[in-house]
C-alpha positions as semicolon CSV with decimal commas, in nm:
position;residue;x (nm);y (nm);z (nm)
1;X;2,381;-0,589;2,088
2;X;2,065;-0,678;2,270
3;X;1,830;-0,935;2,098
4;X;1,461;-0,939;2,231
5;X;1,362;-1,306;2,218
6;X;0,966;-1,393;2,179
7;X;0,960;-1,768;2,175
8;X;0,728;-1,985;2,431
9;X;0,902;-2,284;2,316
10;X;1,163;-2,361;2,582
11;X;1,416;-2,584;2,380
12;X;1,404;-2,370;2,083
13;X;1,480;-2,061;2,302
14;X;1,739;-2,249;2,485
15;X;1,907;-2,292;2,060
16;X;1,860;-1,951;1,957
17;X;1,991;-1,798;2,306
18;X;2,287;-1,978;2,321
19;X;2,339;-1,919;1,925
20;X;2,324;-1,538;2,000
21;X;2,519;-1,518;2,277
22;X;2,782;-1,704;2,105
23;X;2,763;-1,400;1,873
24;X;2,848;-1,153;2,163
25;X;2,443;-1,083;2,170
26;X;2,269;-1,009;2,491
27;X;1,931;-1,181;2,520
28;X;1,621;-1,101;2,665
29;X;1,344;-1,380;2,598
30;X;1,000;-1,363;2,655
31;X;0,702;-1,630;2,577
32;X;0,389;-1,407;2,619
33;X;0,285;-1,131;2,401
34;X;0,282;-0,894;2,721
35;X;0,625;-0,939;2,799
36;X;0,734;-0,873;2,484
37;X;0,557;-0,494;2,474
38;X;0,705;-0,455;2,799
39;X;1,036;-0,498;2,677
40;X;1,065;-0,406;2,330
41;X;1,225;-0,057;2,378
42;X;1,517;-0,218;2,524
43;X;1,586;-0,415;2,233
44;X;1,833;-0,358;1,916
45;X;1,631;-0,644;1,762
46;X;1,359;-0,861;1,790
47;X;1,308;-1,239;1,711
48;X;0,923;-1,302;1,688
49;X;0,754;-1,640;1,718
50;X;0,412;-1,624;1,585
51;X;0,256;-1,874;1,776
52;X;0,262;-1,762;2,100
53;X;-0,030;-1,828;2,373
54;X;-0,185;-1,502;2,475
55;X;-0,194;-1,332;2,137
56;X;-0,178;-1,386;1,790
57;X;0,182;-1,367;1,687
58;X;0,058;-1,093;1,353
59;X;-0,124;-0,877;1,594
60;X;0,171;-0,834;1,839
61;X;0,398;-0,768;1,521
62;X;0,147;-0,473;1,434
63;X;0,147;-0,383;1,796
64;X;0,530;-0,383;1,805
65;X;0,560;-0,216;1,503
66;X;0,350;0,062;1,634
67;X;0,587;0,154;1,942
68;X;0,917;0,052;1,799
69;X;1,104;0,058;1,470
70;X;1,393;-0,190;1,600
71;X;1,479;-0,457;1,337
72;X;1,243;-0,768;1,370
73;X;1,275;-1,099;1,217
74;X;0,959;-1,338;1,219
75;X;1,082;-1,699;1,308
76;X;0,799;-1,921;1,282
77;X;0,666;-2,239;1,152
78;X;0,347;-2,060;0,962
79;X;0,508;-2,112;0,603
80;X;0,216;-2,078;0,389
81;X;0,229;-1,795;0,136
82;X;-0,060;-1,597;0,303
83;X;0,134;-1,615;0,614
84;X;0,461;-1,467;0,496
85;X;0,280;-1,225;0,271
86;X;0,078;-1,105;0,617
87;X;0,388;-1,084;0,817
88;X;0,582;-0,912;0,578
89;X;0,290;-0,657;0,569
90;X;0,279;-0,571;0,919
91;X;0,640;-0,509;0,920
92;X;0,881;-0,779;0,983
93;X;1,193;-0,681;0,807
94;X;1,245;-1,072;0,707
95;X;1,057;-1,421;0,759
96;X;1,236;-1,705;0,827
97;X;1,037;-2,054;0,855
98;X;1,113;-2,324;1,093
99;X;1,322;-2,561;1,049
100;X;1,607;-2,371;0,955
101;X;1,985;-2,351;0,948
102;X;2,105;-2,151;1,239
103;X;2,393;-2,025;1,046
104;X;2,154;-1,853;0,797
105;X;1,939;-1,690;1,046
106;X;2,228;-1,560;1,222
107;X;2,354;-1,402;0,855
108;X;1,996;-1,258;0,809
109;X;2,012;-1,084;1,175
110;X;2,352;-0,947;1,035
111;X;2,216;-0,838;0,726
112;X;1,888;-0,695;0,855
113;X;2,092;-0,510;1,118
114;X;2,308;-0,376;0,827
115;X;2,033;-0,268;0,627
116;X;1,860;-0,066;0,930
117;X;2,171;0,074;1,099
118;X;2,159;0,458;1,019
119;X;2,508;0,448;1,094
120;X;2,597;0,250;0,780
121;X;2,632;0,389;0,436
122;X;2,444;0,085;0,318
123;X;2,083;0,077;0,174
124;X;1,855;0,058;0,399
125;X;2,028;0,398;0,554
126;X;2,063;0,569;0,248
127;X;1,860;0,436;-0,055
128;X;1,971;0,689;-0,280
129;X;2,279;0,503;-0,267
130;X;2,509;0,847;-0,302
131;X;2,649;0,792;0,044
132;X;2,420;1,060;0,220
133;X;2,098;1,226;0,162
134;X;2,088;1,512;-0,055
135;X;1,773;1,637;0,157
136;X;1,577;1,645;-0,163
137;X;1,204;1,632;-0,171
138;X;1,108;1,430;-0,501
139;X;0,764;1,536;-0,633
140;X;0,557;1,314;-0,911
141;X;0,224;1,390;-0,930
142;X;0,092;1,465;-0,606
143;X;0,302;1,229;-0,416
144;X;0,605;1,416;-0,234
145;X;0,889;1,173;-0,135
146;X;1,118;1,357;0,142
147;X;1,414;1,165;0,120
148;X;1,608;1,313;0,399
149;X;1,340;1,333;0,620
150;X;1,204;1,003;0,575
151;X;0,837;1,120;0,518
152;X;0,543;1,069;0,212
153;X;0,281;1,303;0,156
154;X;-0,004;1,239;-0,112
155;X;-0,195;1,553;-0,187
156;X;-0,081;1,712;0,128
157;X;-0,166;1,422;0,393
158;X;0,096;1,225;0,540
159;X;0,121;0,854;0,454
160;X;0,294;0,608;0,689
161;X;0,496;0,350;0,550
162;X;0,681;0,100;0,673
163;X;1,051;0,140;0,718
164;X;1,113;-0,137;0,437
165;X;0,856;0,019;0,232
166;X;0,989;0,361;0,224
167;X;1,362;0,241;0,140
168;X;1,206;0,093;-0,147
169;X;1,033;0,400;-0,257
170;X;1,318;0,620;-0,181
171;X;1,555;0,406;-0,384
172;X;1,310;0,433;-0,643
173;X;1,283;0,806;-0,595
174;X;1,632;0,897;-0,595
175;X;1,638;0,775;-0,943
176;X;1,335;0,818;-1,133
177;X;1,418;0,827;-1,461
178;X;1,574;0,483;-1,432
179;X;1,391;0,131;-1,442
180;X;1,583;-0,097;-1,155
181;X;1,608;-0,476;-1,206
182;X;1,450;-0,671;-0,886
183;X;1,781;-0,834;-0,811
184;X;1,974;-0,493;-0,780
185;X;1,674;-0,367;-0,546
186;X;1,695;-0,655;-0,348
187;X;2,067;-0,639;-0,299
188;X;2,030;-0,271;-0,191
189;X;1,780;-0,275;0,045
190;X;1,745;-0,624;0,180
191;X;2,125;-0,700;0,095
192;X;1,999;-1,040;-0,027
193;X;1,961;-1,093;-0,401
194;X;1,855;-1,481;-0,347
195;X;1,523;-1,315;-0,216
196;X;1,450;-1,291;-0,591
197;X;1,281;-1,626;-0,546
198;X;1,036;-1,492;-0,275
199;X;0,753;-1,226;-0,258
200;X;0,894;-0,996;-0,071
201;X;0,977;-0,710;-0,300
202;X;0,642;-0,761;-0,484
203;X;0,458;-0,760;-0,103
204;X;0,615;-0,391;-0,013
205;X;0,542;-0,239;-0,381
206;X;0,187;-0,350;-0,320
207;X;0,191;-0,185;0,051
208;X;0,321;0,109;-0,126
209;X;0,044;0,147;-0,372
210;X;-0,220;0,075;-0,112
211;X;-0,107;0,308;0,150
212;X;-0,076;0,595;-0,073
213;X;-0,363;0,496;-0,310
214;X;-0,163;0,555;-0,609
215;X;-0,170;0,242;-0,790
216;X;0,078;0,345;-1,050
217;X;0,312;0,532;-0,837
218;X;0,559;0,236;-0,860
219;X;0,559;0,130;-1,222
220;X;0,560;-0,254;-1,316
221;X;0,842;-0,363;-1,607
222;X;0,766;-0,708;-1,646
223;X;1,018;-0,977;-1,637
224;X;1,254;-0,698;-1,517
225;X;1,174;-0,491;-1,197
226;X;1,035;-0,150;-1,118
227;X;1,077;0,209;-1,188
228;X;0,895;0,551;-1,002
229;X;0,583;0,615;-1,218
230;X;0,334;0,877;-1,225
231;X;0,059;0,876;-0,957
232;X;-0,177;1,015;-1,187
233;X;-0,201;0,788;-1,508
234;X;-0,186;0,451;-1,616
235;X;0,184;0,335;-1,702
236;X;0,213;0,278;-2,081
237;X;0,244;-0,087;-2,206
238;X;0,261;-0,246;-1,863
239;X;0,035;-0,115;-1,607
240;X;0,071;-0,176;-1,210
241;X;0,022;-0,494;-1,063
């Protein structure tokens, strides 16, 4: 697999490049945002540092997401909760804070690639979990979720979600009558139940609600998880948050 490594620190780039090469990846390392945009279409996945000299990393992340859907992991020293939330909302598939254990990062790369590879039978490619989409369009209120086409329409208007936001919504829509625990969603969509300690899932749920303009489309079951809700009326007893 060809990796695009966007890292301006030479020492860190060498360490990452060596680790990736040892696992059979080819690596193109760039240190500037303009070069990242130029070469992103070649990439099977992207490792992105946010501290670049020519453009804020979050802005680069947004621009990369506008032109490329390759799996992308942020690898950065920015560790504030606000930075992590912004990175996930901007389209990162995972967010790793420096310093990190190299073995853990390599494992996270493998997990993200599995979850975003359409050839795998895993949740990233099949949030419905039935071994393949059945072509259904799930409707709730004025929201339509096309599971096979991976599109969402609200009141007849297309809404663009990130890949991960759609995966979460599709997983809930495929089983609209079930309440899903946080651990199950994290395992099926991220492949990492330990992300339960992070805000990754909450951030993506908030993104779904904000982008669709339907705050009750995803129903929160406090202390447990989420369920597909009705976008036209508040959920009973728990509300959306």
